[in-house]
N, CA, C and O atoms as CSV, one atom per row, in Angstrom:
chain,resi,resn,atom,element,x,y,z
A,1,MET,N,N,-4.465,-13.811,1.595
A,1,MET,CA,C,-3.923,-13.286,0.360
A,1,MET,C,C,-2.402,-13.462,0.410
A,1,MET,O,O,-1.767,-13.108,1.404
A,2,ASP,N,N,-1.825,-14.003,-0.650
A,2,ASP,CA,C,-0.379,-14.174,-0.642
A,2,ASP,C,C,0.316,-12.899,-1.140
A,2,ASP,O,O,-0.341,-11.948,-1.563
A,3,MET,N,N,1.634,-12.896,-1.082
A,3,MET,CA,C,2.415,-11.698,-1.408
A,3,MET,C,C,2.192,-11.244,-2.852
A,3,MET,O,O,2.095,-10.044,-3.112
A,4,ASN,N,N,2.110,-12.181,-3.787
A,4,ASN,CA,C,1.894,-11.802,-5.189
A,4,ASN,C,C,0.545,-11.113,-5.381
A,4,ASN,O,O,0.444,-10.144,-6.133
A,5,GLN,N,N,-0.480,-11.604,-4.710
A,5,GLN,CA,C,-1.789,-10.965,-4.798
A,5,GLN,C,C,-1.750,-9.556,-4.207
A,5,GLN,O,O,-2.344,-8.629,-4.758
A,6,LEU,N,N,-1.050,-9.402,-3.088
A,6,LEU,CA,C,-0.930,-8.076,-2.478
A,6,LEU,C,C,-0.224,-7.107,-3.416
A,6,LEU,O,O,-0.664,-5.969,-3.583
A,7,PHE,N,N,0.880,-7.556,-4.035
A,7,PHE,CA,C,1.591,-6.694,-4.985
A,7,PHE,C,C,0.702,-6.337,-6.183
A,7,PHE,O,O,0.697,-5.196,-6.645
A,8,TYR,N,N,-0.040,-7.320,-6.671
A,8,TYR,CA,C,-0.927,-7.102,-7.815
A,8,TYR,C,C,-1.987,-6.050,-7.481
A,8,TYR,O,O,-2.192,-5.104,-8.242
A,9,HIS,N,N,-2.653,-6.222,-6.346
A,9,HIS,CA,C,-3.703,-5.284,-5.961
A,9,HIS,C,C,-3.137,-3.906,-5.631
A,9,HIS,O,O,-3.782,-2.890,-5.888
A,10,HIS,N,N,-1.943,-3.870,-5.067
A,10,HIS,CA,C,-1.295,-2.591,-4.786
A,10,HIS,C,C,-1.031,-1.850,-6.095
A,10,HIS,O,O,-1.296,-0.652,-6.202
A,11,GLN,N,N,-0.513,-2.562,-7.082
A,11,GLN,CA,C,-0.209,-1.923,-8.360
A,11,GLN,C,C,-1.474,-1.403,-9.040
A,11,GLN,O,O,-1.473,-0.298,-9.584
A,12,LEU,N,N,-2.547,-2.184,-9.016
A,12,LEU,CA,C,-3.811,-1.724,-9.589
A,12,LEU,C,C,-4.322,-0.477,-8.864
A,12,LEU,O,O,-4.841,0.440,-9.500
A,13,ALA,N,N,-4.179,-0.441,-7.553
A,13,ALA,CA,C,-4.631,0.720,-6.776
A,13,ALA,C,C,-3.797,1.951,-7.102
A,13,ALA,O,O,-4.337,3.055,-7.185
A,14,VAL,N,N,-2.486,1.782,-7.288
A,14,VAL,CA,C,-1.619,2.905,-7.652
A,14,VAL,C,C,-2.018,3.445,-9.029
A,14,VAL,O,O,-2.093,4.659,-9.219
A,15,ILE,N,N,-2.272,2.561,-9.977
A,15,ILE,CA,C,-2.671,2.977,-11.323
A,15,ILE,C,C,-4.000,3.734,-11.268
A,15,ILE,O,O,-4.145,4.778,-11.905
A,16,ALA,N,N,-4.964,3.217,-10.516
A,16,ALA,CA,C,-6.267,3.878,-10.401
A,16,ALA,C,C,-6.132,5.250,-9.753
A,16,ALA,O,O,-6.777,6.203,-10.189
A,17,ALA,N,N,-5.299,5.362,-8.713
A,17,ALA,CA,C,-5.090,6.650,-8.044
A,17,ALA,C,C,-4.425,7.639,-8.992
A,17,ALA,O,O,-4.773,8.821,-9.000
A,18,ASP,N,N,-3.474,7.166,-9.788
A,18,ASP,CA,C,-2.795,8.041,-10.743
A,18,ASP,C,C,-3.766,8.536,-11.813
A,18,ASP,O,O,-3.743,9.711,-12.179
A,19,ARG,N,N,-4.610,7.652,-12.309
A,19,ARG,CA,C,-5.596,8.040,-13.320
A,19,ARG,C,C,-6.579,9.075,-12.758
A,19,ARG,O,O,-6.912,10.049,-13.433
A,20,ALA,N,N,-7.037,8.861,-11.534
A,20,ALA,CA,C,-7.962,9.806,-10.910
A,20,ALA,C,C,-7.290,11.168,-10.732
A,20,ALA,O,O,-7.919,12.206,-10.938
A,21,HIS,N,N,-6.028,11.160,-10.354
A,21,HIS,CA,C,-5.286,12.410,-10.181
A,21,HIS,C,C,-5.180,13.171,-11.504
A,21,HIS,O,O,-5.384,14.384,-11.545
A,22,HIS,N,N,-4.862,12.455,-12.578
A,22,HIS,CA,C,-4.713,13.089,-13.890
A,22,HIS,C,C,-6.043,13.598,-14.449
A,22,HIS,O,O,-6.073,14.562,-15.214
A,23,LYS,N,N,-7.137,12.947,-14.066
A,23,LYS,CA,C,-8.456,13.395,-14.516
A,23,LYS,C,C,-8.983,14.551,-13.663
A,23,LYS,O,O,-10.010,15.149,-13.982
A,24,GLY,N,N,-8.274,14.856,-12.584
A,24,GLY,CA,C,-8.708,15.936,-11.702
A,24,GLY,C,C,-9.819,15.535,-10.760
A,24,GLY,O,O,-10.502,16.392,-10.200
A,25,GLU,N,N,-10.004,14.253,-10.581
A,25,GLU,CA,C,-11.037,13.768,-9.677
A,25,GLU,C,C,-10.539,13.851,-8.242
A,25,GLU,O,O,-9.347,13.701,-7.976
A,26,ALA,N,N,-11.440,14.085,-7.349
A,26,ALA,CA,C,-11.071,14.164,-5.935
A,26,ALA,C,C,-10.642,12.780,-5.446
A,26,ALA,O,O,-11.258,11.776,-5.803
A,27,PRO,N,N,-9.599,12.727,-4.638
A,27,PRO,CA,C,-9.174,11.425,-4.110
A,27,PRO,C,C,-10.221,10.870,-3.144
A,27,PRO,O,O,-10.930,11.621,-2.474
A,28,ALA,N,N,-10.299,9.573,-3.087
A,28,ALA,CA,C,-11.241,8.922,-2.175
A,28,ALA,C,C,-10.801,9.162,-0.734
A,28,ALA,O,O,-9.637,9.466,-0.468
A,29,HIS,N,N,-11.729,9.025,0.171
A,29,HIS,CA,C,-11.407,9.195,1.591
A,29,HIS,C,C,-10.534,8.052,2.087
A,29,HIS,O,O,-9.856,8.189,3.104
A,30,PHE,N,N,-10.544,6.953,1.397
A,30,PHE,CA,C,-9.753,5.786,1.784
A,30,PHE,C,C,-8.598,5.641,0.804
A,30,PHE,O,O,-8.815,5.542,-0.403
A,31,ASP,N,N,-7.393,5.628,1.308
A,31,ASP,CA,C,-6.190,5.555,0.480
A,31,ASP,C,C,-5.853,4.084,0.212
A,31,ASP,O,O,-5.113,3.466,0.978
A,32,LEU,N,N,-6.389,3.532,-0.862
A,32,LEU,CA,C,-6.231,2.116,-1.167
A,32,LEU,C,C,-4.778,1.713,-1.432
A,32,LEU,O,O,-4.355,0.670,-0.934
A,33,PRO,N,N,-3.991,2.489,-2.195
A,33,PRO,CA,C,-2.594,2.088,-2.371
A,33,PRO,C,C,-1.842,1.992,-1.040
A,33,PRO,O,O,-1.057,1.067,-0.831
A,34,ASN,N,N,-2.082,2.940,-0.152
A,34,ASN,CA,C,-1.410,2.904,1.140
A,34,ASN,C,C,-1.908,1.724,1.983
A,34,ASN,O,O,-1.140,1.129,2.739
A,35,HIS,N,N,-3.177,1.395,1.851
A,35,HIS,CA,C,-3.735,0.236,2.558
A,35,HIS,C,C,-2.981,-1.038,2.157
A,35,HIS,O,O,-2.606,-1.840,3.012
A,36,TYR,N,N,-2.767,-1.212,0.849
A,36,TYR,CA,C,-2.041,-2.405,0.400
A,36,TYR,C,C,-0.576,-2.359,0.803
A,36,TYR,O,O,0.004,-3.402,1.106
A,37,ALA,N,N,0.035,-1.184,0.815
A,37,ALA,CA,C,1.421,-1.073,1.290
A,37,ALA,C,C,1.507,-1.499,2.753
A,37,ALA,O,O,2.455,-2.177,3.150
A,38,GLN,N,N,0.531,-1.108,3.546
A,38,GLN,CA,C,0.504,-1.518,4.955
A,38,GLN,C,C,0.342,-3.027,5.075
A,38,GLN,O,O,1.014,-3.669,5.882
A,39,ARG,N,N,-0.554,-3.588,4.267
A,39,ARG,CA,C,-0.765,-5.039,4.321
A,39,ARG,C,C,0.478,-5.801,3.895
A,39,ARG,O,O,0.791,-6.843,4.471
A,40,ILE,N,N,1.192,-5.296,2.892
A,40,ILE,CA,C,2.435,-5.935,2.460
A,40,ILE,C,C,3.451,-5.892,3.596
A,40,ILE,O,O,4.129,-6.885,3.863
A,41,ASN,N,N,3.558,-4.754,4.259
A,41,ASN,CA,C,4.499,-4.644,5.373
A,41,ASN,C,C,4.101,-5.556,6.534
A,41,ASN,O,O,4.972,-6.145,7.174
A,42,MET,N,N,2.813,-5.683,6.815
A,42,MET,CA,C,2.373,-6.604,7.875
A,42,MET,C,C,2.696,-8.046,7.497
A,42,MET,O,O,3.134,-8.828,8.340
A,43,PHE,N,N,2.481,-8.397,6.236
A,43,PHE,CA,C,2.793,-9.742,5.741
A,43,PHE,C,C,4.274,-10.036,5.956
A,43,PHE,O,O,4.645,-11.105,6.441
A,44,ARG,N,N,5.119,-9.060,5.584
A,44,ARG,CA,C,6.565,-9.221,5.743
A,44,ARG,C,C,6.948,-9.349,7.214
A,44,ARG,O,O,7.756,-10.203,7.580
A,45,GLU,N,N,6.370,-8.505,8.046
A,45,GLU,CA,C,6.712,-8.506,9.464
A,45,GLU,C,C,6.339,-9.824,10.133
A,45,GLU,O,O,7.093,-10.325,10.967
A,46,LYS,N,N,5.188,-10.395,9.781
A,46,LYS,CA,C,4.749,-11.672,10.348
A,46,LYS,C,C,5.700,-12.808,9.998
A,46,LYS,O,O,5.750,-13.816,10.702
A,47,ARG,N,N,6.442,-12.654,8.930
A,47,ARG,CA,C,7.374,-13.692,8.485
A,47,ARG,C,C,8.818,-13.385,8.868
A,47,ARG,O,O,9.750,-14.000,8.351
A,48,GLY,N,N,8.993,-12.430,9.777
A,48,GLY,CA,C,10.323,-12.119,10.279
A,48,GLY,C,C,11.151,-11.210,9.394
A,48,GLY,O,O,12.355,-11.066,9.605
A,49,LEU,N,N,10.520,-10.595,8.405
A,49,LEU,CA,C,11.228,-9.680,7.519
A,49,LEU,C,C,10.999,-8.247,7.975
A,49,LEU,O,O,10.023,-7.960,8.667
A,50,GLN,N,N,11.886,-7.360,7.594
A,50,GLN,CA,C,11.706,-5.952,7.907
A,50,GLN,C,C,10.538,-5.407,7.088
A,50,GLN,O,O,10.420,-5.711,5.901
A,51,PRO,N,N,9.672,-4.600,7.714
A,51,PRO,CA,C,8.559,-4.017,6.954
A,51,PRO,C,C,9.038,-2.817,6.155
A,51,PRO,O,O,8.694,-1.676,6.463
A,52,ASP,N,N,9.835,-3.083,5.128
A,52,ASP,CA,C,10.459,-1.991,4.371
A,52,ASP,C,C,10.037,-1.982,2.909
A,52,ASP,O,O,10.828,-1.633,2.032
A,53,PHE,N,N,8.791,-2.366,2.645
A,53,PHE,CA,C,8.286,-2.336,1.277
A,53,PHE,C,C,8.321,-0.902,0.771
A,53,PHE,O,O,7.757,-0.001,1.392
A,54,VAL,N,N,8.980,-0.702,-0.346
A,54,VAL,CA,C,9.058,0.629,-0.943
A,54,VAL,C,C,7.903,0.744,-1.923
A,54,VAL,O,O,8.017,0.394,-3.098
A,55,GLY,N,N,6.804,1.236,-1.412
A,55,GLY,CA,C,5.608,1.375,-2.233
A,55,GLY,C,C,5.051,2.769,-2.093
A,55,GLY,O,O,5.762,3.714,-1.754
A,56,TYR,N,N,3.816,2.874,-2.349
A,56,TYR,CA,C,3.106,4.138,-2.287
A,56,TYR,C,C,3.169,4.698,-0.874
A,56,TYR,O,O,2.616,4.113,0.057
A,57,ARG,N,N,3.843,5.830,-0.718
A,57,ARG,CA,C,4.033,6.460,0.586
A,57,ARG,C,C,4.495,5.437,1.626
A,57,ARG,O,O,3.885,5.305,2.687
A,58,SER,N,N,5.556,4.726,1.319
A,58,SER,CA,C,5.981,3.625,2.167
A,58,SER,C,C,6.386,4.052,3.570
A,58,SER,O,O,6.208,3.282,4.513
A,59,ALA,N,N,6.922,5.249,3.736
A,59,ALA,CA,C,7.306,5.691,5.074
A,59,ALA,C,C,6.080,5.765,5.963
A,59,ALA,O,O,6.132,5.366,7.127
A,60,HIS,N,N,4.964,6.278,5.422
A,60,HIS,CA,C,3.730,6.346,6.186
A,60,HIS,C,C,3.216,4.946,6.468
A,60,HIS,O,O,2.754,4.670,7.575
A,61,ALA,N,N,3.287,4.068,5.495
A,61,ALA,CA,C,2.811,2.702,5.673
A,61,ALA,C,C,3.621,1.990,6.740
A,61,ALA,O,O,3.065,1.230,7.533
A,62,GLN,N,N,4.918,2.221,6.772
A,62,GLN,CA,C,5.754,1.574,7.776
A,62,GLN,C,C,5.413,2.081,9.169
A,62,GLN,O,O,5.389,1.295,10.116
A,63,GLN,N,N,5.150,3.373,9.317
A,63,GLN,CA,C,4.774,3.926,10.605
A,63,GLN,C,C,3.472,3.327,11.084
A,63,GLN,O,O,3.323,3.054,12.275
A,64,GLN,N,N,2.520,3.113,10.180
A,64,GLN,CA,C,1.239,2.543,10.540
A,64,GLN,C,C,1.391,1.105,11.024
A,64,GLN,O,O,0.713,0.692,11.965
A,65,VAL,N,N,2.271,0.346,10.390
A,65,VAL,CA,C,2.458,-1.041,10.755
A,65,VAL,C,C,3.021,-1.144,12.168
A,65,VAL,O,O,2.559,-1.964,12.961
A,66,THR,N,N,4.000,-0.329,12.484
A,66,THR,CA,C,4.606,-0.403,13.801
A,66,THR,C,C,3.660,0.095,14.873
A,66,THR,O,O,3.813,-0.255,16.044
A,67,ALA,N,N,2.681,0.909,14.492
A,67,ALA,CA,C,1.722,1.434,15.461
A,67,ALA,C,C,0.620,0.427,15.765
A,67,ALA,O,O,-0.057,0.540,16.787
A,68,ILE,N,N,0.432,-0.558,14.884
A,68,ILE,CA,C,-0.659,-1.543,15.063
A,68,ILE,C,C,-0.294,-2.544,16.117
A,68,ILE,O,O,-1.079,-3.447,16.408
C-alpha cells in the first residue's frame, strides 16, 4: 500500500470512528484509525523519515512504532 492509500484509509477510519461516537455506538475492540497511523509511521520510518505523522492519537502510534 502506498502513502496515499494509507492516508485515504486512515481518513475513512477517522470519519467512521467519529460517526460511531456521535451515534453513541460502542467503539470497536480494534482501533482502526490508530492502526493506519501506525502503518503510516512505519512506512515513513522505512524510508528514513521521522515517524511523526500527526494523525489519530499520533503520540500513541509513534510509541507503538518504536516498540515494534
